[in-house]
VOGU-3710 file (C-alpha; in Angstrom, 3 decimals, decimal comma):
1> xxxxxxxxxx> 30,558/95,116/-25,888  31,250/91,668/-26,452  33,979/92,312/-29,132  35,454/94,970/-26,690  35,513/92,411/-23,956  37,362/90,000/-26,192  40,178/92,684/-26,897  40,888/92,842/-23,194  41,696/89,202/-22,666  45,260/88,787/-21,810
11> xxxxxxxxxx> 47,830/86,437/-23,341  48,250/84,365/-20,151  47,283/80,731/-19,149  43,939/80,068/-17,398  40,513/78,747/-17,597  37,552/80,349/-19,422  33,744/79,773/-19,010  31,115/80,264/-21,678  27,748/81,439/-20,541  24,380/81,409/-22,332
21> xxxxxxxxxx> 21,831/84,151/-22,287  20,455/83,071/-18,841  23,985/83,584/-17,427  24,194/79,479/-17,018  27,814/78,261/-17,773  27,504/75,888/-20,748  31,287/75,192/-21,350  34,559/75,282/-19,450  37,992/75,218/-20,998  41,607/75,764/-20,551
31> xxxxxxxxxx> 44,392/77,432/-22,605  47,910/78,380/-22,386  46,879/81,665/-24,075  43,517/82,766/-23,056  43,263/85,449/-25,706  44,200/83,356/-28,509  41,870/80,470/-27,517  38,799/82,501/-26,621  39,079/84,695/-29,666  39,333/81,507/-31,874
41> xxxxxxxxxx> 35,821/80,677/-31,206  34,516/83,833/-32,991  37,045/84,881/-35,516  36,758/81,642/-37,774  33,976/79,402/-39,053  33,111/76,542/-36,783  31,421/73,149/-37,437  29,581/70,376/-35,548  29,407/70,640/-31,644  31,530/73,679/-31,447
51> xxxxxxxxxx> 29,242/75,524/-33,803  26,337/74,705/-31,669  27,986/75,666/-28,528  29,233/79,119/-30,043  25,537/79,787/-31,162  24,434/79,768/-27,658  27,298/81,919/-26,114  26,100/85,326/-24,842  28,992/86,025/-22,495  32,138/84,557/-21,033
61> xxxxxxxxxx> 34,478/84,848/-18,112  37,912/83,873/-17,346  40,232/83,064/-14,512  44,053/83,607/-14,904  46,293/80,984/-13,739  50,055/81,074/-12,941  50,984/78,108/-15,032  49,310/75,565/-17,580  49,405/72,941/-14,989  47,310/75,301/-12,647
71> xxxxxxxxxx> 44,909/76,120/-15,513  44,377/72,356/-15,981  43,421/71,598/-12,505  41,165/74,651/-12,338  39,449/73,570/-15,666  38,827/70,101/-13,882  37,431/71,544/-10,580  35,211/74,015/-12,361  33,749/71,303/-14,598  33,073/69,104/-11,560
81> xxxxxxxxxx> 31,436/72,156/-10,064  29,175/73,702/-12,653  28,556/70,386/-14,664  28,277/72,453/-17,866  26,127/71,133/-20,841  28,762/70,771/-23,252  31,411/69,180/-21,009  29,070/66,506/-20,033  29,764/64,653/-22,966  33,136/63,784/-21,787
91> xxxxxxxxxx> 32,198/62,247/-18,419  33,036/58,599/-18,097  30,930/56,915/-15,384  32,023/53,253/-16,269  34,048/51,475/-13,585  35,431/48,111/-14,481  35,404/45,137/-12,281  38,227/43,783/-10,438  38,921/40,462/-8,781  39,553/41,052/-5,130
101> xxxxxxxxxx> 41,628/38,493/-3,008  40,747/38,858/0,800  43,296/37,057/3,014  42,220/37,734/6,523  40,445/36,749/8,509  39,657/33,878/6,185  40,567/33,542/2,300  37,883/34,890/0,050  37,663/35,865/-3,390  35,035/38,319/-5,179
111> xxxxxxxxxx> 34,422/40,666/-7,810  34,594/44,433/-6,790  34,047/47,511/-8,759  37,176/49,867/-8,240  34,972/52,723/-7,368  33,624/50,753/-4,401  36,911/49,446/-3,145  38,456/51,327/-0,165  42,063/52,096/-0,861  43,100/52,141/2,746
121> xxxxxxxxxx> 42,070/48,544/3,138  45,188/47,387/1,029  43,320/44,487/-0,449  44,870/42,538/-3,506  43,329/43,635/-6,673  43,723/41,868/-10,137  42,195/43,501/-13,191  40,728/45,543/-14,598  38,327/42,983/-16,522  36,669/44,933/-19,222
131> xxxxxxxxxx> 34,386/41,952/-19,500  32,376/41,580/-16,170  31,255/38,162/-17,145  34,724/36,880/-17,398  35,650/38,029/-13,986  32,540/36,605/-12,549  33,247/33,110/-14,017  36,826/32,995/-13,353  35,852/33,716/-9,467  33,125/30,987/-9,670
141> xxxxxxxxxx> 35,637/28,456/-11,095  38,339/29,354/-8,571  35,680/28,859/-5,675  34,682/25,467/-7,215  38,253/24,391/-7,464  39,649/25,656/-4,036  37,977/25,473/-0,740  37,758/29,221/0,042  35,255/30,866/2,314  32,029/31,083/0,422
151> xxxxxxxxxx> 29,369/32,711/2,890  29,181/36,461/3,760  28,557/35,833/7,481  30,153/33,409/9,855  27,395/30,651/10,381  27,350/28,474/13,597  27,736/25,227/11,849  29,434/23,964/8,651  27,125/24,043/5,683  26,722/22,185/2,345
161> xxxxxxxxxx> 30,099/23,770/0,938  32,077/21,696/3,439  30,458/18,466/2,772  31,094/18,706/-0,829  34,736/19,755/-0,359  34,498/23,322/-1,485  35,025/25,116/1,997  37,394/24,117/4,961  34,666/24,872/7,410  36,299/27,993/8,782
171> xxxxxxxxxx> 33,344/28,498/11,010  34,078/25,483/13,335  37,031/23,412/12,142  40,727/24,109/12,648  42,450/24,990/9,426  45,891/23,829/8,586  47,949/27,102/7,905  50,159/25,209/5,463  47,269/24,126/3,326  45,985/27,776/3,284
181> xxxxxxxxxx> 49,397/28,945/2,328  49,615/26,513/-0,618  46,100/27,275/-1,813  46,830/31,121/-1,766  50,123/30,567/-3,710  48,287/28,810/-6,518  45,529/31,268/-6,776  47,469/34,439/-6,745  49,959/32,942/-9,155  47,163/32,273/-11,554
191> xxxxxxxxxx> 45,692/35,897/-11,236  49,325/36,998/-11,737  49,532/35,360/-15,084  50,500/31,602/-14,576  47,623/30,016/-16,474  49,106/26,582/-16,392  48,210/26,246/-12,459  44,442/26,617/-13,077  44,469/24,208/-16,079  46,305/21,568/-14,441
201> xxxxxxxxxx> 43,763/21,945/-11,423  40,934/21,613/-13,833  42,434/18,485/-15,426  43,010/16,944/-11,945  39,385/17,406/-10,859  38,103/16,273/-14,318  40,045/12,969/-13,986  38,681/12,363/-10,412  35,089/12,874/-11,612  35,624/10,539/-14,498
211> xxxxxxxxxx> 37,340/7,849/-12,280  34,019/8,004/-10,036  31,900/7,833/-12,995  30,558/11,546/-12,703  30,905/12,366/-16,354  28,351/15,091/-16,078  30,746/17,058/-13,727  33,656/16,215/-15,803  32,225/17,615/-18,912  31,228/20,804/-17,009
221> xxxxxxxxxx> 34,735/21,262/-16,114  35,972/20,561/-19,684  33,930/23,425/-20,923  35,575/25,597/-18,197  38,976/24,449/-19,416  38,345/25,459/-22,868  36,838/28,858/-21,730  40,145/29,561/-19,618  42,239/28,452/-22,585  40,390/30,944/-24,688
231> xxxxxxxxxx> 40,850/33,611/-22,099  44,709/33,018/-21,812  45,241/32,795/-25,500  43,699/36,537/-25,803  46,105/37,593/-22,979  49,317/37,014/-24,946  52,515/37,943/-23,128  53,580/41,487/-24,738  56,203/42,553/-22,181  58,241/40,378/-19,815
241> xxxxxxxxxx> 59,024/42,763/-16,898  55,529/41,997/-15,295  54,757/45,682/-14,590  51,139/47,074/-14,659  50,829/49,631/-17,196  48,175/51,124/-19,477  48,772/52,028/-23,248  47,049/54,913/-24,876  46,310/55,516/-28,677  43,947/58,096/-30,193
251> xxxxxxxxxx> 42,781/59,311/-33,802  41,039/62,723/-34,425  38,829/63,241/-37,681  35,732/65,189/-38,590  35,258/66,640/-35,202  35,398/63,399/-33,191  38,237/62,050/-31,041  38,492/58,334/-30,725  40,593/56,964/-27,645  41,815/53,414/-27,027
261> xxxxxxxxxx> 43,236/52,591/-23,596  44,849/49,073/-23,458  45,353/47,478/-19,891  48,497/45,432/-19,261  48,619/43,538/-16,017  51,685/41,452/-15,013  52,859/41,910/-18,598  49,392/40,306/-20,154  47,350/42,424/-22,319  43,952/41,815/-20,481
271> xxxxxxxxxx> 41,596/44,050/-22,553  41,066/47,764/-23,116  38,728/50,740/-22,846  37,334/52,617/-26,117  35,490/55,710/-26,265  34,545/58,325/-29,110  33,513/61,807/-28,287  32,910/65,191/-30,081  35,588/67,888/-29,597  34,532/71,390/-28,531
281> xxxxxxxxxx> 37,652/73,090/-28,034  40,832/71,469/-29,264  41,441/67,733/-29,158  44,708/68,120/-27,122  42,507/70,101/-24,462  39,661/67,347/-24,363  42,085/64,603/-24,353  43,888/66,098/-21,356  40,611/66,516/-19,499  39,251/63,042/-20,568
291> xxxxxxxxxx> 42,409/61,370/-19,118  42,285/63,239/-15,818  38,672/62,384/-15,455  39,237/58,697/-16,443  42,033/58,094/-13,746  40,344/59,939/-11,056  37,764/56,933/-11,265  40,233/54,021/-12,317  43,286/52,293/-11,266  46,318/54,372/-11,859
301> xxxxxxxxxx> 49,146/52,009/-13,103  52,902/52,432/-12,447  53,385/53,930/-16,177  51,375/55,012/-19,022  52,620/54,730/-22,786  51,392/57,214/-25,093  52,072/58,823/-28,337  54,484/61,869/-28,609  51,572/64,419/-29,266  50,340/64,018/-25,664
311> xxxxxxxxxx> 51,349/66,512/-23,007  53,376/64,025/-20,884  54,837/66,521/-18,348  51,566/67,956/-17,171  49,761/64,667/-17,158  52,436/62,932/-15,148  52,228/65,816/-12,620  48,443/65,791/-12,572  47,802/62,068/-12,561  50,805/61,098/-10,406
321> xxxxxxxxxx> 52,235/58,509/-12,486  54,717/58,338/-15,413  53,537/59,272/-18,873  56,234/57,952/-21,336  56,415/58,067/-25,294  58,537/54,927/-26,319  60,713/55,487/-29,203  61,305/51,913/-30,163  60,657/48,293/-29,443  57,771/46,473/-28,142
331> xxxxxxxxxx> 56,301/49,551/-26,152  56,348/51,471/-29,394  54,491/48,804/-31,124  51,780/48,676/-28,289  51,173/52,532/-28,904  51,005/52,212/-32,617  48,526/49,245/-32,001  46,470/51,311/-29,831  46,107/54,285/-32,122  45,498/51,832/-35,106
341> xxxxxxxxxx> 42,502/50,416/-33,013  41,290/54,074/-32,208  41,423/54,842/-35,925  39,503/51,773/-36,947  36,984/52,246/-34,214  36,115/55,863/-35,403  35,847/54,840/-39,072  33,695/52,085/-38,159  31,425/54,004/-35,787  31,267/57,543/-37,246
351> xxxxxxxxxx> 28,271/56,927/-39,628  26,326/55,411/-36,749  27,166/58,382/-34,484  26,111/60,791/-36,983  22,733/59,134/-37,575  22,275/58,918/-33,922  22,576/62,653/-33,757  20,011/63,077/-36,187  17,668/60,875/-34,125  18,567/62,764/-30,827
361> xxxxxxxxxx> 20,072/66,185/-30,737  18,831/67,335/-34,212  15,346/65,980/-33,503  15,459/67,769/-30,108  16,421/71,128/-31,884  13,576/70,552/-34,443  11,093/70,097/-31,624  12,412/73,171/-30,124  11,731/75,257/-33,229  8,291/73,573/-33,927
371> xxxxxxxxxx> 7,197/74,675/-30,228  8,971/78,008/-30,569  10,609/77,866/-27,285  13,973/79,622/-26,689  15,913/76,519/-25,464  15,127/72,823/-24,835  17,981/71,275/-22,762  15,627/69,177/-20,710  12,206/67,522/-21,005  10,341/65,847/-18,251
381> xxxxxxxxxx> 7,560/63,248/-19,212  4,977/61,981/-17,032  2,716/58,870/-17,237  0,063/57,347/-14,817  -1,022/53,763/-14,398  -3,555/52,037/-12,221  -5,482/48,659/-12,289  -9,290/49,226/-11,757  -8,423/52,081/-9,532  -5,961/50,379/-7,253
391> xxxxxxxxxx> -2,151/50,675/-6,859  -2,114/54,043/-8,629  1,412/55,107/-9,685  2,987/57,728/-11,734  6,366/58,040/-13,103  8,812/60,700/-14,714  11,291/60,027/-17,227  13,832/62,776/-18,423  15,442/63,462/-21,563  18,521/65,714/-21,971
401> xxxxxxxxxx> 19,613/66,917/-25,433  17,692/64,229/-27,104  18,833/61,482/-24,878  17,302/59,539/-21,813  18,951/60,686/-18,584  18,155/57,693/-16,553  19,827/58,865/-13,198  16,975/61,764/-13,216  13,964/59,111/-13,459  11,543/59,088/-10,598
411> xxxxxxxxxx> 8,729/56,865/-9,432  5,530/58,157/-7,505  3,097/55,993/-5,509  0,002/58,041/-5,423  -1,918/58,557/-2,328  -5,409/58,658/-4,252  -6,072/54,997/-4,700  -8,835/55,512/-7,421  -9,159/55,952/-11,107  -8,727/59,693/-11,218
421> xxxxxxxxxx> -6,266/60,865/-13,767  -6,816/64,575/-13,231  -6,052/64,569/-9,402  -3,251/62,040/-10,091  -1,458/64,302/-12,332  -2,142/67,259/-9,889  -0,549/65,262/-6,995  2,723/64,166/-8,950  3,240/67,358/-10,482  2,986/69,020/-7,105
431> xxxxxxxxxx> 5,276/66,561/-5,364  7,916/66,759/-8,357  8,259/70,632/-8,563  7,543/71,640/-5,068  10,428/69,637/-4,174  12,567/70,973/-7,031  11,923/74,430/-5,797  12,698/73,640/-2,143  16,085/71,725/-3,198  16,789/74,235/-6,105
441> xxxxxxxxxx> 17,436/71,369/-8,591  17,231/71,732/-12,398  13,786/72,395/-13,884  12,653/71,216/-17,521  12,197/73,562/-20,527  9,353/71,332/-21,386  6,745/68,959/-19,708  5,163/66,253/-21,707  2,318/64,448/-20,176  1,067/61,084/-21,873
451> xxxxxxxxxx> -2,566/62,272/-22,430  -5,078/65,051/-23,634  -6,377/68,276/-22,441  -7,426/67,014/-19,022  -3,820/66,108/-17,954  -2,554/69,238/-19,464  -4,875/71,326/-17,448  -4,168/69,617/-14,167  -0,375/70,024/-14,804  -0,923/73,622/-15,475
461> xxxxxxxxxx> -3,058/74,323/-12,488  -0,423/73,102/-10,204  2,410/74,981/-11,862  0,489/78,326/-11,643  0,066/77,728/-8,015  3,693/77,294/-7,757  4,453/80,209/-10,023  6,295/78,206/-12,636  6,307/79,047/-16,170  6,954/75,864/-18,000
471> xxxxxxxxxx> 5,682/74,831/-21,399  3,268/72,052/-21,268  2,218/69,594/-23,986  0,349/66,262/-24,203  0,936/63,234/-26,507  -2,416/61,729/-27,575  -2,786/58,169/-28,941  -4,754/57,052/-31,766  -7,143/53,912/-31,656  -4,206/51,633/-32,092
481> xxxxxxxxxx> -2,531/53,141/-28,862  0,289/54,635/-31,082  1,687/58,358/-30,896  -0,964/60,529/-33,102  -0,878/64,330/-31,922  1,071/66,793/-29,968  -1,034/69,258/-28,501  -0,467/72,402/-26,091  -2,533/74,076/-23,290  -4,478/76,001/-25,860
491> xxxxxxxxxx> -5,778/73,131/-27,798  -3,282/73,884/-30,783  -2,449/70,577/-32,592  1,176/70,223/-34,001  1,214/68,644/-37,242  4,295/66,304/-37,517  5,275/63,973/-40,486  5,014/60,384/-39,477  8,377/59,842/-41,097  10,221/62,859/-39,414
501> xxxxxxxxxx> 12,991/62,796/-36,722  10,630/64,694/-34,443  7,698/62,150/-34,601  10,274/59,185/-34,031  11,687/61,190/-31,125  8,169/61,803/-29,684  7,409/58,300/-30,095  10,659/57,066/-28,399  9,888/59,443/-25,294  6,418/58,098/-25,004
511> xxxxxxxxxx> 7,463/54,353/-25,160  10,019/54,978/-22,598  7,835/56,614/-20,028  5,238/54,130/-20,663  7,597/51,144/-20,311  9,158/52,661/-17,064  5,557/53,261/-15,607  4,279/49,911/-16,513  7,445/48,218/-14,791  6,804/50,072/-11,614
521> xxxxxxxxxx> 3,196/49,418/-11,461  3,828/45,507/-12,002  6,418/45,769/-8,841  3,793/47,662/-6,786  0,944/45,001/-7,665  3,419/42,340/-6,903  4,263/43,719/-3,527  0,546/44,440/-2,715  -0,089/40,716/-3,441  2,694/39,685/-0,988
531> xxxxxxxxxx> 1,629/41,883/1,504  -2,120/40,867/1,506  -0,921/37,277/1,920  1,683/38,046/4,772  -1,014/39,945/6,755  -2,848/36,432/7,356  0,333/34,919/9,010  0,555/35,244/12,758  3,999/36,400/13,869  4,673/38,545/10,774
541> xxxxxxxxxx> 4,281/42,443/11,595  5,123/45,496/9,809  9,109/45,115/10,100  9,173/41,442/9,056  6,774/41,834/6,147  8,954/44,781/4,862  11,950/42,588/5,015  10,376/39,625/3,331  9,098/41,858/0,527  12,650/43,331/0,094
551> xxxxxxxxxx> 14,397/39,813/0,032  12,141/37,847/-2,074  9,926/40,310/-4,124  7,170/37,782/-4,961  4,851/35,224/-3,729  6,405/32,568/-5,998  9,894/33,395/-4,691  8,696/32,986/-1,079  7,152/29,529/-2,109  10,416/28,370/-3,447
561> xxxxxxxxxx> 12,422/29,516/-0,453  13,663/26,854/2,058  13,339/27,131/5,666  16,946/28,020/6,157  16,406/31,105/3,927  13,322/32,150/5,696  14,813/31,571/9,094  17,134/34,640/8,492  14,164/36,729/8,482  11,463/35,250/10,563
571> xxxxxxxxxx> 11,551/32,315/13,388  11,469/28,995/12,280  7,809/28,200/13,605  6,557/31,290/11,742  8,421/30,213/8,653  6,672/26,672/8,868  3,371/28,495/9,191  3,976/30,496/6,195  4,886/27,616/3,971  1,930/25,544/5,265
581> xxxxxxxxxx> -0,378/28,509/4,420  1,071/29,109/0,913  0,791/25,259/0,286  -2,919/25,410/1,137  -3,399/28,405/-0,686  -2,002/26,899/-3,871  -4,120/23,849/-3,293  -7,242/25,886/-3,144  -6,464/27,806/-6,274  -6,074/24,663/-8,348
591> xxxx> -8,997/24,229/-10,664  -11,256/21,427/-9,812  -12,050/18,380/-11,955  -15,642/16,811/-12,081
//
């Protein structure tokens, strides 16, 4: 049946979807010729990730497109919709910071992520800055050198920044527009590449501090001058037309594609993006999809320089910019430099990547075989924590294909405030999987509880009530609180060599769920301590208490806060009472000497 279906595929462009035995789409691809591409998975030996994917294929579907361009867009949309297991490796969730200059109503500078910037606002953006620390430090330095607006809201009176000369007092002073224009010109000139402006400004301030015998501040600015000099030295002028462009280079070897994207802004090379990922189909198709996905989340420059093997025409049409393959000169040299960087990155990282696969995906496969379950794409792990029966919490961490999926982690504050592991486990399992059934979200192939038979039984009791058939195992620790045994609901103990990938995999999972739970428990305890203190202050009700906890997070932070900070949440007289209460509390807690 499968072979007959392969013969019927037409020689036309389109998108194909590979399915596993459960009918779940595990991979989406595109092709100029569907028949040749789909058949290529089955008529020749495969290696690496492709071989693993092919071993899970039980069926396939395809959608014919009118052109290669239409097939490309169709593939992209299907991947977004179905979120296939083997396409997820190519998703790039990282967004780079930009320096954002806001002109109106008052001049302000801040660091923003591109994904969070509303394009319709037409704000002035400078970047991207692959190094977020560099972006923050530059903004901080410019704010020290120029009297920009610093505060988020508009206060009624001028604050400390005005009195130390770092703000023009926009809240109540009349500001000279000529002074504003000159300040703006200098800041924008620096952000566009004129490094001398900021250097001269720093030197001027340093001299002023030295003349006033403020050598400490002068030394601080000297460090900033050295830092800016290093930054500017790395951003050597590569092209003299001051255009914004990206430059792409890549290298393919041993089933992995290495990509290097260099960012050139205003003629300066300001950094780059690197990535290495496994190829499932062909490197050309994977690269097309990767670039389309990348530029759906990042700034699209005026032009993108690339090697001749890239499909310029289709990418230009889809991404709506010019993909150009330079034939000579500096632009060609940039492309060659990007490709060389991609090659070096892959050669340096490949051994580490393959070792990481042994620790994650291969260890996950070995665990699947050990437990004799058909698939093991997702594992949910649970752990409980309490302190003498108080502040009981439970947490869930998730591992997908051997790696932590941190967006799937969940925290649970347990309603049973007593030391009862059995009923705690029942409550959290019910809350987690009842909601999963209602919302039709992904269920695990395996549940691991951090404990023995008691917790396993509690988990199974709820799963049976919900009519769910999911394998449940427990991780028992030895006297030294280290992973010792893996057991199932029948009491079977799985023997695992302490030096094996599976043992280290289980240990990593157990450490991760324990770390996550303990951190949450500490937070709850801290908030509980704050709450009990705030209950003793007249004028602090439920709403104000919640806001104080959200803002400060601990008793110590509230003690350190000044009246101005507290007044943003509570009235001044209540703030004074709170400070007085905390002061007396601290005095009473001091050890007495006799």
